[in-house]
Phi, psi and omega in degrees: 000128181286162172286145185242143165273139180235146174239112188256118182254119191252144181223161172260140182302325183298342181267359180294137178218170192301333180247025185302306184298317179300314183293323180289318176300324178294324177296316177301317181297315179296331180280355176108007180252098190265141176298133174247312182191171167283186187210156170059054179100351182240028183300331183268357179291143175282164176299321180298317178296320180292319177302309183297319180297309184291325176298314180296319179297317178294318179297328178277000181057044188282140169226133181291130176285160184298331183256002180277146177288147183298342180294345177272351187277180173300143182276131180276161184231140169263128180251152167262126183209109177050226185258013182291140186289331177204134174225125185231143179231143178205156181266143173231120184265149182051044180220134001274014175207164178294152181081009180219161174211162182228156164251114181267128175247122183235148176210156185301136177303327182296340178282338187242347183254145170291156176288148177105180183229142002285168182299131179221129183283142171294125186303316184292328179287319178299316180295319180296314181291327178291318177297318176300314182295325176298324177290321178294326180301336181288344172294115196295344183263359174292127181263331179197150171232118182239154182231154179190164173267168187299330182276355182283165176293165175297158178301149174295145178284163178295327176295319178296318179295319179297330179274008178096008178288160180274142171284168167290126185232082182217074018250000183209167174207156174229127180223165175293145177274106181252018176078013179289150177255122181252079183280147180061035187293142173274003182237158164274131184239128182230153170282136177301126191279330186233147175072221183297139182289154178173181177244132176256120176260132176235128178293135180289000000 
């Protein structure tokens, strides 16, 4: 299994509504990330079947138990997106804290990193993923978009962000502007210039 780069899109449970999953998948599609198939035993499922399953799981506040088979979990999706060799999306409930959930989008680190050490992002891939994320940010219920490599820590929780904590910025993040002051920042921080307001973090 390759190492993965992840793009974590965070939401609050209180914002869940009956067509939430359908509307978010439609947002991904408009942003250029098209449904191809299900994954991990659900390859033949239609998008409609996956939408209904995942919506019901979120409404039930479902979390997979340690001894439960993965077939009971949220259904993952394979997306087609530009020239990336694999793009996969899945829901994680009560993550990284209770009362919140995320849609995790992962793709191989080898697709976005230059060869060699230390890790350095391909400029064109970083720009492409940031532009994609800006389009996703326009979905009004997204609270934060954080990025990271497989060896990085878990995404900061929404509570941590509200208290002035830093998001995962590897290489960028977009969060709501809550008036926090980020003094001595290790990142360049900009106001989102178009559409919905927010803060764009860029790793220096």
